[in-house]
C-alpha positions as CSV (number, residue, x, y, z in Angstrom):
1,M,-77.0,13.7,20.9
2,K,-78.2,15.2,24.3
3,A,-76.4,11.7,25.8
4,I,-73.0,12.8,23.8
5,I,-73.2,16.2,25.4
6,S,-73.4,15.0,28.7
7,L,-70.5,13.1,28.1
8,V,-68.3,15.5,26.9
9,Q,-69.5,18.1,29.8
10,A,-68.6,15.3,32.4
11,F,-64.9,14.7,30.7
12,L,-64.4,18.5,30.6
13,L,-65.4,19.0,34.3
14,V,-63.0,16.2,35.5
15,F,-60.1,18.9,34.1
16,S,-62.2,21.5,36.1
17,A,-61.9,19.5,39.2
18,L,-58.2,19.5,38.7
19,A,-57.2,22.6,38.3
20,V,-56.5,25.2,40.5
21,S,-59.3,27.1,41.6
22,D,-57.9,30.5,41.0
23,S,-57.3,29.8,37.3
24,D,-57.7,30.9,33.7
25,F,-57.6,27.3,32.9
26,K,-60.6,26.5,34.8
27,L,-62.3,29.3,34.1
28,L,-62.1,28.4,30.4
29,V,-62.8,24.7,30.7
30,D,-65.7,25.5,33.0
31,R,-67.5,28.1,30.4
32,A,-66.5,25.1,27.7
33,A,-68.6,22.2,29.3
34,M,-71.5,24.5,30.1
35,G,-71.0,25.9,26.8
36,L,-71.9,22.6,25.0
37,G,-75.5,22.9,24.1
38,A,-76.1,25.8,25.4
39,T,-76.7,29.3,23.3
40,A,-77.2,32.8,24.2
41,D,-79.2,33.7,21.3
42,I,-82.3,33.5,23.4
43,S,-85.9,34.9,22.7
44,F,-88.6,35.0,25.2
45,G,-92.7,34.7,24.5
46,S,-94.7,37.8,25.7
47,M,-97.5,37.2,28.0
48,D,-100.2,39.3,29.7
49,A,-99.6,41.4,32.7
50,D,-102.0,39.4,35.3
51,K,-99.9,36.0,34.2
52,Y,-96.7,37.4,35.6
53,E,-98.3,37.6,38.9
54,V,-97.8,34.8,41.6
55,S,-100.9,32.8,41.4
56,D,-102.4,30.7,44.6
57,A,-101.6,27.6,42.6
58,E,-97.8,28.5,42.4
59,R,-98.1,29.7,46.5
60,D,-99.5,26.1,47.2
61,A,-96.9,24.5,45.1
62,C,-94.1,26.4,47.0
63,R,-95.9,25.4,50.6
64,D,-96.5,21.9,49.7
65,W,-92.9,21.5,48.4
66,Y,-91.7,23.0,51.7
67,E,-93.7,21.1,53.6
68,E,-92.6,17.6,51.9
69,N,-89.0,18.6,52.1
70,I,-87.9,21.4,54.7
71,L,-90.7,20.8,57.4
72,T,-89.8,17.5,57.3
73,A,-88.4,14.5,59.8
74,V,-88.7,11.9,56.8
75,T,-87.4,13.5,53.6
76,P,-84.7,16.7,54.3
77,A,-83.7,18.5,51.6
78,Y,-80.4,18.9,53.2
79,N,-78.0,16.0,53.7
80,F,-74.6,15.8,55.4
81,S,-72.4,13.0,56.7
82,V,-71.2,12.2,60.2
83,S,-68.3,9.7,60.0
84,T,-69.6,7.6,57.4
85,K,-73.2,7.3,58.0
86,D,-75.5,10.4,55.9
87,L,-78.5,12.1,57.2
88,Q,-80.9,10.7,54.6
89,S,-79.9,7.1,54.9
90,C,-79.6,7.4,58.4
91,I,-82.6,9.3,59.9
92,D,-83.4,7.5,62.7
93,D,-79.9,8.7,64.3
94,W,-81.2,11.9,65.0
95,S,-84.2,13.3,67.0
96,F,-86.2,16.2,64.9
97,D,-87.9,19.1,66.7
98,I,-89.9,21.6,64.1
99,G,-90.6,24.8,66.0
100,K,-93.4,27.1,65.4
101,E,-93.4,28.9,62.4
102,S,-93.2,32.8,63.4
103,A,-95.0,35.4,62.3
104,E,-94.6,37.4,59.0
105,S,-91.3,39.6,58.7
106,A,-90.4,38.6,62.5
107,V,-87.1,37.7,61.4
108,Y,-86.5,38.2,57.4
109,R,-89.2,40.9,56.0
110,G,-92.3,39.6,54.0
111,G,-91.1,36.0,55.4
112,K,-92.7,33.1,57.8
113,T,-89.3,31.5,59.6
114,T,-89.4,28.3,61.3
115,Y,-86.2,27.0,62.8
116,I,-86.0,22.5,62.9
117,T,-83.2,21.2,65.4
118,L,-81.9,17.8,64.8
119,T,-80.0,16.3,67.7
120,H,-77.5,13.5,67.3
121,K,-78.4,10.5,69.1
122,K,-74.7,9.0,69.0
123,S,-72.5,12.5,69.3
124,D,-73.3,16.2,70.8
125,L,-73.8,17.2,67.5
126,V,-77.0,19.6,66.8
127,V,-78.2,20.9,63.7
128,T,-80.2,23.8,63.2
129,V,-82.2,24.7,60.2
130,E,-83.2,28.1,59.4
131,A,-86.2,27.9,57.1
132,T,-88.3,30.8,55.6
133,I,-91.3,30.6,53.5
134,Y,-92.2,34.1,51.7
135,E,-96.1,33.1,50.6
136,K,-96.5,36.3,48.6
137,H,-93.4,35.7,46.4
138,A,-94.2,31.7,46.1
139,T,-90.3,31.3,47.4
140,C,-88.3,29.7,50.3
141,D,-85.0,29.4,51.6
142,W,-83.2,27.8,54.2
143,T,-79.5,27.8,55.6
144,V,-78.2,24.5,57.9
145,F,-76.1,24.8,60.9
146,V,-74.2,22.3,62.8
147,K,-72.7,23.0,66.4
148,N,-70.5,20.9,68.5
149,T,-72.2,20.9,71.9
150,G,-70.0,18.3,73.5
151,D,-66.4,18.7,75.4
152,R,-64.5,16.7,72.8
153,N,-64.1,17.1,68.9
154,S,-66.9,15.7,67.0
155,P,-67.4,12.9,64.5
156,K,-66.0,14.0,61.2
157,I,-68.6,16.3,59.0
158,S,-68.4,15.5,55.2
159,D,-70.5,15.8,52.3
160,F,-72.3,18.6,53.9
161,L,-75.2,19.6,51.3
162,A,-77.4,22.3,51.6
163,A,-79.3,20.8,49.2
164,D,-79.4,17.5,48.2
165,C,-83.3,16.9,46.5
166,S,-84.9,17.0,43.2
167,L,-87.1,19.7,41.8
168,P,-90.5,18.7,39.8
169,T,-90.2,20.8,36.9
170,G,-90.5,17.5,34.5
171,K,-89.0,15.0,32.5
172,N,-87.4,18.2,29.8
173,T,-85.8,20.5,31.8
174,D,-84.0,23.6,30.3
175,V,-81.8,25.6,32.5
176,Y,-81.4,29.4,32.3
177,F,-77.7,31.0,33.6
178,S,-75.0,33.5,33.5
179,K,-71.8,33.9,33.0
180,G,-69.9,35.3,35.7
181,S,-67.6,38.8,35.8
182,N,-64.4,37.6,34.3
183,P,-63.7,41.0,33.7
184,A,-64.6,40.8,29.8
185,N,-67.5,42.2,27.3
186,D,-69.5,39.1,27.4
187,D,-69.5,39.2,31.2
188,F,-73.4,38.1,32.8
189,E,-74.1,36.7,29.4
190,L,-77.3,34.9,29.6
191,L,-77.3,31.3,28.5
192,T,-79.7,28.1,28.1
193,A,-79.3,24.4,28.0
194,P,-80.8,21.4,28.7
195,V,-80.5,20.1,31.6
196,S,-77.7,17.1,31.5
197,L,-78.5,13.2,32.1
198,T,-75.4,13.8,33.7
199,Q,-74.4,16.2,36.6
200,M,-73.6,19.5,35.4
201,K,-71.6,21.2,37.7
202,F,-71.1,25.0,38.4
203,S,-68.7,26.6,40.9
204,A,-66.8,29.8,42.0
205,N,-63.3,30.5,40.7
206,G,-60.9,30.5,43.8
207,G,-64.1,31.6,46.1
208,R,-65.5,34.3,43.4
209,T,-68.1,34.5,40.8
210,E,-66.0,34.4,37.8
211,S,-67.2,31.5,35.9
212,F,-70.5,31.8,36.6
213,L,-73.2,33.6,38.7
214,P,-75.3,31.4,41.2
215,Y,-78.3,31.9,40.0
216,F,-80.4,29.2,38.0
217,N,-83.8,29.3,36.2
218,L,-85.1,25.7,35.5
219,I,-87.9,25.5,33.5
220,G,-89.8,21.9,32.2
221,D,-92.8,20.1,31.4
222,N,-94.1,20.5,34.9
223,G,-93.5,24.5,35.4
224,G,-90.1,26.2,36.6
225,V,-87.9,26.8,39.6
226,V,-85.8,29.9,40.2
227,L,-82.4,28.4,42.4
228,A,-80.3,30.8,43.9
229,T,-77.2,30.0,46.3
230,G,-76.1,31.9,48.6
231,W,-72.4,32.0,49.6
232,S,-69.7,34.4,49.4
233,G,-66.8,32.2,48.8
234,Q,-66.3,28.5,46.6
235,W,-70.0,27.7,46.1
236,F,-70.9,24.5,44.3
237,T,-74.0,23.8,42.7
238,S,-74.9,20.5,40.4
239,L,-77.9,19.8,38.3
240,Q,-78.8,16.5,36.7
241,Q,-82.2,15.6,34.8
242,K,-83.7,12.5,36.8
243,G,-87.2,11.4,36.1
244,E,-89.8,14.1,36.6
245,G,-87.5,16.7,37.7
246,V,-83.8,17.9,38.2
247,K,-81.6,16.3,40.9
248,I,-79.5,19.7,42.6
249,K,-76.9,19.9,45.0
250,V,-75.9,22.6,46.7
251,K,-72.8,23.2,48.9
252,Q,-69.3,24.6,50.0
253,E,-67.3,23.1,47.7
254,K,-64.9,21.4,50.0
255,L,-65.6,20.9,53.5
256,K,-64.1,18.2,56.0
257,G,-63.5,17.9,59.4
258,S,-64.1,17.4,63.1
259,L,-65.7,20.3,64.7
260,K,-63.9,21.7,68.0
261,P,-66.0,21.7,71.5
262,D,-68.6,24.7,70.7
263,E,-67.6,25.4,67.1
264,S,-70.0,25.7,64.2
265,I,-70.2,25.7,60.7
266,R,-73.0,26.9,58.3
267,S,-74.1,25.8,54.7
268,P,-75.0,27.9,52.0
269,L,-77.9,29.5,51.8
270,V,-80.2,28.0,48.9
271,S,-83.5,30.1,47.9
272,L,-86.2,28.4,45.5
273,S,-88.7,30.5,43.9
274,F,-91.4,28.7,42.0
275,Y,-93.6,29.5,39.0
276,N,-96.4,27.7,36.7
277,T,-95.8,28.4,32.8
278,D,-94.1,27.7,29.8
279,N,-92.4,31.0,29.9
280,A,-88.9,31.4,31.9
281,L,-89.4,35.5,32.3
282,K,-92.4,34.9,34.9
283,G,-89.1,32.8,36.8
284,F,-87.0,35.7,36.4
285,N,-89.7,38.2,37.3
286,T,-90.9,36.2,40.1
287,Y,-86.9,36.4,41.6
288,R,-86.2,40.0,40.9
289,N,-89.8,41.1,42.6
290,F,-88.8,38.8,45.9
291,T,-85.5,40.1,46.0
292,I,-86.9,43.8,45.9
293,D,-89.3,43.4,48.2
294,C,-87.6,40.6,51.0
295,V,-83.7,40.6,50.2
296,Y,-82.6,43.9,49.9
297,P,-81.6,46.2,53.1
298,E,-84.0,48.2,54.0
299,G,-83.2,51.7,52.5
300,T,-82.1,50.3,49.2
301,K,-82.6,52.6,46.4
302,Q,-81.5,53.6,43.1
303,I,-78.9,56.0,43.6
304,T,-76.6,58.2,41.5
305,T,-73.2,59.4,42.5
306,S,-70.9,61.5,41.4
307,G,-66.5,61.6,42.5
308,V,-65.1,64.1,44.8
309,G,-60.8,64.0,43.7
310,V,-59.2,63.9,46.9
311,E,-55.7,62.5,45.1
312,F,-55.1,65.5,43.8
313,P,-52.2,67.5,45.5
314,E,-53.9,70.6,46.4
315,S,-56.8,68.9,47.9
316,T,-57.3,70.0,51.5
317,I,-60.5,69.5,54.0
318,D,-61.2,73.2,53.6
319,S,-60.9,73.4,50.0
320,L,-63.3,70.2,49.8
321,V,-65.6,71.6,52.4
322,A,-66.0,74.8,50.2
323,N,-66.3,72.9,47.0
324,I,-69.2,71.2,48.5
325,E,-70.6,74.4,49.9
326,S,-70.6,75.9,46.4
327,I,-72.2,73.3,44.2
328,P,-75.8,74.6,43.6
329,D,-78.9,73.6,44.2
330,W,-80.2,71.6,41.3
331,F,-76.9,69.5,41.2
332,A,-77.1,68.2,44.9
333,Q,-81.2,67.8,44.1
334,I,-79.8,64.9,41.5
335,V,-76.8,63.6,43.2
336,D,-77.2,60.9,46.1
337,Y,-73.7,60.7,47.2
338,Y,-70.4,61.7,46.8
339,W,-68.1,58.7,45.8
340,V,-64.6,58.8,47.4
341,D,-62.5,55.8,46.2
342,A,-59.5,54.4,46.7
343,G,-55.9,56.6,47.7
344,W,-57.8,58.9,50.5
345,Y,-54.9,56.9,53.2
346,E,-51.4,57.5,53.5
347,I,-49.6,56.3,50.2
348,K,-46.3,55.1,49.6
349,N,-46.5,54.2,45.7
350,D,-49.7,54.0,44.4
351,W,-53.2,53.2,45.9
352,G,-52.7,49.4,46.0
353,D,-49.3,49.2,47.6
354,S,-50.3,50.9,50.7
355,V,-53.8,49.5,51.6
356,G,-54.2,48.9,55.3
357,S,-53.7,52.4,57.5
358,W,-57.7,53.8,57.3
359,Y,-57.3,56.9,58.4
360,V,-57.1,60.1,55.9
361,D,-53.5,60.7,54.4
362,P,-51.8,62.9,56.8
363,N,-49.5,64.3,54.3
364,K,-52.7,65.9,52.6
365,F,-55.5,66.2,55.4
366,D,-54.9,67.4,59.2
367,R,-58.1,65.6,60.1
368,P,-60.8,63.1,59.3
369,F,-63.1,63.5,56.4
370,K,-66.2,64.2,58.8
371,E,-66.6,67.8,58.6
372,V,-66.7,67.3,54.7
373,S,-69.4,64.6,55.7
374,D,-71.3,66.9,57.2
375,A,-71.1,69.9,54.6
376,A,-72.3,67.4,52.2
377,H,-75.4,66.6,54.4
378,E,-76.4,70.2,54.7
379,K,-76.9,69.7,50.9
380,G,-78.6,66.6,51.3
381,I,-76.0,64.5,49.9
382,G,-74.5,61.2,51.4
383,W,-70.7,60.4,51.7
384,L,-69.4,57.0,50.1
385,L,-66.0,55.8,50.9
386,W,-63.9,53.4,49.4
387,H,-62.1,50.4,52.0
388,E,-60.3,47.0,51.5
389,P,-60.6,45.7,55.0
390,E,-59.6,41.9,54.0
391,R,-56.3,42.6,52.4
392,C,-53.2,44.9,54.3
393,A,-50.0,46.1,52.7
394,K,-46.5,45.8,54.6
395,D,-46.1,48.3,57.6
396,T,-49.2,49.4,57.5
397,E,-51.7,50.1,60.9
398,V,-53.4,46.9,60.2
399,Y,-50.4,45.0,58.8
400,N,-48.0,45.8,62.2
401,E,-50.9,44.6,64.4
402,C,-51.9,41.6,62.6
403,I,-48.6,40.6,62.2
404,K,-47.9,40.1,66.1
405,H,-50.7,37.6,66.3
406,D,-50.9,34.2,65.1
407,G,-53.7,33.2,63.0
408,W,-54.4,36.5,62.1
409,L,-52.5,37.1,58.8
410,V,-51.7,35.0,55.4
411,L,-48.5,36.5,54.2
412,N,-48.3,36.7,50.7
413,E,-44.5,36.1,49.6
414,N,-44.4,37.1,46.1
415,D,-46.5,40.4,46.9
416,T,-46.0,42.3,50.2
417,S,-48.9,44.4,49.4
418,R,-51.2,41.7,49.0
419,N,-51.2,40.0,52.7
420,Q,-54.8,38.5,53.5
421,V,-56.3,39.5,56.8
422,N,-57.6,36.2,58.4
423,L,-61.5,37.2,59.3
424,A,-61.9,33.3,60.2
425,N,-59.8,34.1,63.8
426,E,-62.6,35.4,66.1
427,E,-60.3,38.2,67.8
428,C,-58.7,39.2,64.1
429,L,-62.6,39.8,63.4
430,E,-63.3,41.9,66.3
431,Y,-59.9,44.1,65.7
432,I,-61.1,44.6,61.8
433,T,-65.0,45.3,63.1
434,G,-63.3,48.0,64.8
435,I,-61.2,49.8,62.6
436,M,-64.0,49.9,60.1
437,Q,-66.0,51.3,62.8
438,R,-64.0,53.4,63.6
439,S,-63.4,54.7,59.8
440,I,-66.9,55.4,59.9
441,T,-67.7,57.4,62.8
442,E,-64.4,59.7,62.1
443,N,-64.9,59.8,58.1
444,G,-69.1,60.7,58.4
445,V,-69.5,57.4,56.0
446,D,-73.0,57.0,54.9
447,Y,-72.1,54.1,52.2
448,L,-69.6,51.7,52.9
449,R,-67.8,50.6,49.8
450,I,-66.3,47.2,50.3
451,D,-63.3,45.8,47.6
452,S,-61.3,43.2,47.8
453,I,-58.6,42.5,45.3
454,P,-56.6,39.1,45.8
455,T,-58.6,35.7,45.2
456,P,-59.2,34.4,48.4
457,G,-59.1,30.6,47.8
458,P,-55.5,30.1,47.6
459,F,-55.2,32.1,50.9
460,W,-58.1,29.9,52.8
461,D,-56.0,26.8,51.6
462,E,-52.8,28.1,52.8
463,A,-54.8,28.8,56.2
464,D,-56.0,25.3,56.6
465,K,-52.4,24.0,56.1
466,L,-51.4,26.2,58.8
467,W,-53.9,26.0,61.4
468,E,-56.5,23.5,61.0
469,K,-54.4,20.4,61.3
470,G,-56.1,18.3,58.5
471,R,-59.3,20.2,58.5
472,K,-60.4,21.5,54.8
473,G,-62.5,23.7,54.5
474,F,-62.8,25.4,57.8
475,T,-61.2,28.7,57.4
476,E,-63.1,29.2,54.1
477,N,-66.8,28.5,56.4
478,H,-65.6,30.6,59.4
479,Y,-64.5,33.8,57.2
480,V,-67.3,33.9,55.0
481,T,-69.8,33.4,57.9
482,N,-67.6,36.2,60.1
483,F,-67.3,38.5,56.9
484,Y,-71.2,38.3,57.1
485,R,-71.2,39.4,60.8
486,M,-68.7,41.9,60.1
487,L,-71.4,43.6,57.5
488,D,-74.2,42.9,59.6
489,T,-72.7,44.3,63.1
490,L,-71.8,47.6,60.9
491,T,-75.2,48.2,59.7
492,E,-76.6,47.2,63.1
493,N,-74.5,50.1,64.7
494,N,-74.6,52.5,62.2
495,E,-78.4,53.6,61.4
496,G,-79.1,54.0,58.1
497,L,-75.2,52.7,56.7
498,L,-75.6,51.1,53.1
499,I,-72.9,48.8,51.7
500,D,-71.6,48.9,48.1
501,N,-70.3,45.1,47.2
502,C,-67.5,46.4,44.9
503,C,-64.9,43.0,45.0
504,S,-62.8,43.6,41.7
505,G,-66.2,44.3,40.2
506,G,-69.0,42.1,40.5
507,K,-67.1,39.3,42.0
508,R,-68.9,38.2,45.0
509,L,-72.5,38.2,43.6
510,D,-74.8,36.4,45.5
511,I,-78.1,36.5,47.6
512,E,-76.4,36.1,50.9
513,M,-74.5,39.7,49.9
514,S,-78.0,40.6,48.3
515,R,-79.5,40.8,51.7
516,R,-76.4,43.1,52.6
517,S,-75.5,45.5,50.0
518,I,-75.6,46.4,46.3
519,P,-72.8,46.5,43.8
520,L,-72.4,50.0,42.6
521,W,-69.5,48.6,40.1
522,R,-70.3,45.3,38.6
523,T,-67.3,44.5,36.4
524,D,-64.0,46.0,36.2
525,Y,-64.6,45.8,32.4
526,N,-65.5,49.2,32.4
527,C,-62.2,50.6,33.7
528,M,-59.7,52.7,32.2
529,D,-56.4,51.8,31.2
530,G,-53.4,53.9,32.6
531,E,-53.8,56.4,30.1
532,G,-57.5,56.9,30.8
533,K,-58.8,55.4,27.7
534,S,-62.2,53.0,27.8
535,K,-62.2,49.7,25.5
536,P,-63.7,49.9,22.2
537,D,-66.4,48.4,22.6
538,I,-67.4,49.6,25.7
539,L,-70.8,51.0,24.9
540,E,-72.3,47.5,23.2
541,A,-70.3,45.6,26.4
542,T,-72.1,48.2,28.9
543,Q,-75.2,47.6,27.0
544,A,-75.2,43.7,26.8
545,Q,-73.8,43.4,30.2
546,T,-77.1,45.5,31.6
547,Y,-79.2,43.0,29.4
548,G,-77.3,40.1,31.0
549,I,-77.6,41.2,34.9
550,S,-80.9,42.6,35.1
551,F,-82.5,38.9,35.1
552,W,-80.9,38.7,38.2
553,L,-79.7,41.7,40.3
554,P,-82.5,45.0,39.8
555,Y,-80.1,47.1,41.6
556,N,-76.6,47.3,39.9
557,G,-74.1,50.1,38.8
558,T,-70.9,50.5,36.8
559,C,-70.4,53.6,34.2
560,A,-69.1,53.9,30.8
561,Y,-66.7,56.9,30.4
562,I,-67.0,58.2,27.4
563,E,-69.2,61.3,26.4
564,G,-72.3,62.0,23.7
565,E,-75.6,61.3,24.3
566,Y,-75.6,57.3,22.9
567,A,-72.9,56.9,25.7
568,D,-75.5,58.9,28.4
569,R,-78.0,56.5,27.5
570,T,-75.9,53.6,27.2
571,N,-75.3,54.6,31.1
572,I,-78.9,54.3,31.9
573,I,-78.9,51.8,34.6
574,S,-80.3,51.6,38.0
575,C,-77.6,53.1,40.2
576,S,-75.6,55.3,38.0
577,Q,-72.1,57.5,37.8
578,R,-73.8,59.8,35.3
579,L,-76.4,62.3,35.6
580,G,-79.5,62.3,34.1
581,Y,-82.2,60.2,33.0
582,Q,-83.6,60.5,36.7
583,D,-87.3,60.2,35.4
584,V,-86.3,57.0,33.2
585,R,-84.2,54.5,35.8
586,P,-86.6,54.2,38.4
587,Y,-88.5,51.7,35.9
588,M,-85.3,49.6,36.0
589,V,-86.5,48.2,39.6
590,G,-89.7,46.9,38.3
591,N,-90.5,43.7,36.0
592,Y,-87.7,43.5,33.4
593,Y,-88.7,42.0,30.0
594,P,-85.7,41.5,27.3
595,L,-87.3,42.6,23.9
596,T,-84.1,41.3,21.3
597,Y,-80.9,39.5,21.3
598,G,-78.9,40.7,24.3
599,G,-75.4,39.9,22.9
600,L,-71.9,42.1,21.7
601,D,-73.1,41.4,17.8
602,T,-73.3,45.2,16.4
603,S,-75.2,44.5,13.2
604,R,-78.2,43.9,15.7
605,Y,-80.7,45.9,17.7
606,L,-80.4,45.4,21.5
607,A,-83.4,46.6,23.4
608,M,-85.0,45.8,26.9
609,Q,-88.0,47.0,28.7
610,F,-88.8,47.7,32.5
611,D,-92.2,48.4,33.5
612,R,-94.0,49.2,36.5
613,D,-97.5,48.0,37.9
614,A,-98.1,46.9,33.8
615,A,-99.1,51.2,34.3
616,E,-96.0,52.6,32.9
617,G,-92.5,52.3,31.9
618,T,-89.5,52.4,29.5
619,A,-88.1,50.6,26.5
620,L,-84.5,51.2,25.7
621,I,-83.7,50.7,22.1
622,Y,-79.7,50.4,20.9
623,K,-79.4,51.0,17.3
624,R,-75.8,49.6,17.2
625,E,-73.0,51.0,14.7
626,N,-73.5,48.3,12.2
627,V,-77.1,47.9,12.2
628,T,-78.6,48.6,8.5
629,D,-82.3,48.6,8.8
630,N,-84.1,52.0,10.2
631,K,-86.9,50.5,11.5
632,Y,-87.4,48.9,14.7
633,T,-90.9,47.5,15.4
634,L,-91.4,47.7,19.4
635,R,-93.4,44.9,20.7
636,L,-93.8,45.2,24.6
637,N,-94.4,42.5,27.0
638,G,-96.2,42.5,30.5
639,L,-99.1,44.5,29.2
640,D,-102.8,44.6,30.2
641,P,-104.2,44.2,26.8
642,D,-107.4,45.6,27.5
643,K,-105.8,48.9,28.5
644,S,-105.1,51.6,26.3
645,Y,-101.5,52.8,26.7
646,E,-99.8,56.4,25.7
647,I,-96.4,56.0,24.1
648,S,-94.0,58.3,23.3
649,D,-90.5,59.3,22.4
650,Y,-88.2,60.6,25.2
651,D,-87.2,63.1,22.3
652,N,-90.4,64.0,21.2
653,P,-92.7,63.9,24.0
654,D,-95.5,65.9,22.5
655,A,-96.2,63.2,19.8
656,K,-98.0,60.8,21.6
657,I,-99.8,58.2,20.3
658,I,-102.4,55.8,21.9
659,L,-102.1,52.2,21.0
660,T,-104.2,49.2,23.4
661,G,-102.2,46.8,25.2
662,E,-103.1,43.5,23.0
663,K,-101.5,46.0,19.9
664,L,-98.6,46.8,21.4
665,M,-97.9,43.0,22.7
666,S,-98.8,41.6,19.2
667,D,-98.5,43.9,16.3
668,G,-96.0,46.3,17.7
669,Y,-95.1,49.8,17.1
670,T,-92.5,50.6,14.3
671,I,-90.2,53.6,14.8
672,T,-88.0,54.9,12.1
673,I,-84.5,55.3,13.3
674,N,-82.5,57.0,11.0
675,E,-79.1,57.7,13.1
676,T,-76.3,55.2,13.5
677,P,-75.4,54.5,16.4
678,K,-78.6,55.9,18.2
679,A,-80.2,55.1,21.5
680,V,-83.8,55.5,21.6
681,I,-86.1,55.8,24.7
682,M,-89.6,55.0,24.4
683,L,-92.0,55.9,27.4
684,Y,-95.4,54.4,27.8
685,K,-98.2,54.4,30.3
686,A,-101.7,53.4,30.9
687,V,-104.6,55.9,30.0
């Protein structure tokens, strides 16, 4: 049966490869191929708290693999072809210089970084591998950079694989992976399947995380590895069961051509987290804790936001300042940022057809938002402002400048509001970065919301045709690299600036973006329609999406715009646009333990647990509208079996009971829930 599934998967993926990269057909075929033999009805076993801790043996396993596959001149984990000769087969064509390992945190927080230099003996190509090991988290990562140091074009580079290696998971390996942001009610749904005997191919859709998220938890007879691909473009990851492990390949899906003099390209980042149990939850939590401690930008925290309605005609700078000055102190203590979304600039017909003039609408405001931001700061509140720097509509400020320069703009003949700014062009990058810096300064921006509406893949392909003279994927490579540079420049030049990774709601979710941002709006499924109505199943969808995305991204946000207690408790998310439950939400950036089924079936309970150091935490239990059983047995995970825990219902905090961690993990605690639907919040702490 496994062989048959492998063959059908391979057949479907041929059709996917032939499909337009940004298409519903590709998404459908990709999902169908990976859905074969996969299930979303997943359960996880319980383990004691100490077993979730990273062990010395796991750290040693990571170090051993890292030294044998990265800090080596014999068996490198990456690969690429120069002309027709690939690195791994022609290793003698290269000289290696393995640098000294840095002190911890010298380059990346919590990591020790080594630079490996490969010099090609037959050309002027120089390769640099930036590799980092995070020993505390049994994790390593690396990125490969290729530069032409000569004064003429290099030989052709192709098959540029950031990873082309095996992971020692054993003969029988399963993979856990997640759907991306479509947007649909089942966004981020977790699936698991046996790793196929033929290549299981996962990729972005038009440069976006629509079909799948680029995260994979591989677990087999010999332990597990969490693989994360960092590339905010058309990423590609393949998995194949081979012998005693899984063969992995990671790359930018299409890249081929010669490098011009002094030109550089880079690979996606590859991250591996090692663990050694038969419970995949350890891998998920190892990876979560690694990102919290070492990946997210300094200053990242859970936040609560509240919107300011600048779209109303009567709004002025003075009225906005007065409004902020009048807010009560209790409100200011809860809200971290005021959120101003699209529509604050000059508009022709609607917010979407006017993007590209990044100054306040002169018809409504006589000066920038800096005074409003300052007034908010006086109240202890930050200022969050929406931008979309990669797109410009005709006759806007950015359009009128970009159209003057060859190579700065890819025009959209079908929609003049969706012209793509070409960040692959260095001069254009400098111009757009300056435009964003001006807006940050003039408007007092503390949190920069970066959106991106058009799918970039077709624009990158068109730019290759226009300017790359037969080279494939070079626009994408330079564009993505320069997009990172823009974000890094802005955060370096503006102390404390944070970035919201929107991108049409969760369509650029990868570890490189986690290094720079968090998604405060994880899916557009939560957008209301033109009449201000939400989808009929928005609460169940939001619950399931929190359940699914929490395996990979501890910091994320959205909002279901429905009133009532059940809705408010559905909106308990690490970063929320709803006030309340400030005492519960901090647990959501600890360990994560799904307790029940996590899908959309409203006849079943959905429950999940968030825990801080096995000392305290919460369980969110959703009795959905068609659940008929009024009793739910709460079995917690990741506790100390020898400790006693005080457990209570959020709605009845004085009625506490004390049970041992062992009993709470084995027998559990049965709760009666008579109301339907009902969201119950249980709290616990060690005593």
